[in-house]
ZAMARGU-4260 file (C-alpha; in steps of 0.2 Angstrom, whole numbers, plus 5000, padded with zeros to 4 digits):
<rodrens>
0) 4951/4607/5171 | 4938/4603/5158 | 4924/4592/5162 | 4924/4575/5153 | 4909/4573/5141
5) 4909/4554/5143 | 4907/4556/5162 | 4893/4569/5159 | 4884/4557/5148 | 4887/4543/5161
10) 4895/4532/5148 | 4907/4517/5153 | 4925/4523/5150 | 4941/4525/5158 | 4954/4539/5160
15) 4969/4528/5161 | 4979/4520/5147 | 4976/4503/5141 | 4992/4493/5139 | 4990/4479/5126
20) 5002/4464/5129 | 5006/4451/5116 | 5005/4436/5127 | 4995/4442/5142 | 4978/4450/5146
25) 4978/4469/5143 | 4980/4480/5159 | 4976/4498/5163 | 4987/4512/5171 | 4972/4517/5182
30) 4971/4505/5197 | 4952/4508/5198 | 4949/4502/5180 | 4936/4488/5180 | 4935/4487/5161
35) 4951/4482/5152 | 4943/4484/5135 | 4949/4494/5120 | 4932/4502/5117 | 4932/4510/5135
40) 4949/4518/5133 | 4954/4534/5123 | 4972/4529/5125 | 4979/4512/5120 | 4998/4508/5119
45) 5007/4492/5114 | 5017/4485/5129 | 5033/4486/5118 | 5031/4505/5118 | 5031/4507/5137
50) 5047/4515/5144 | 5058/4501/5150 | 5050/4488/5139 | 5039/4473/5144 | 5043/4456/5151
55) 5031/4448/5139 | 5042/4450/5124 | 5057/4443/5134 | 5047/4427/5138 | 5040/4425/5120
60) 5049/4414/5108 | 5058/4424/5095 | 5049/4418/5080 | 5032/4421/5089 | 5035/4439/5093
65) 5024/4452/5084 | 5031/4462/5069 | 5034/4480/5075 | 5022/4493/5069 | 5032/4504/5056
70) 5018/4517/5052 | 5022/4534/5057 | 5013/4551/5055 | 4995/4556/5059 | 4983/4541/5060
75) 4964/4542/5058 | 4952/4534/5069 | 4937/4527/5059 | 4921/4522/5067
</rodrens>
């Protein structure tokens, strides 16, 4: 397995996936994660994309639910 360049550089980061909820705080798939922030995660997913769905969309009023993201194809990270 290749070494992580962020680990080698001692930069704050996480190897888990950040799950962003519409009506709750974000959570990480790594139980040891202490930094639930987008900047510290390489992988970020919307809770509606998680297999089995998410309960936060079930409890939200229908008119308050976010619009689904319809963009497809390659995306570029700018920064």
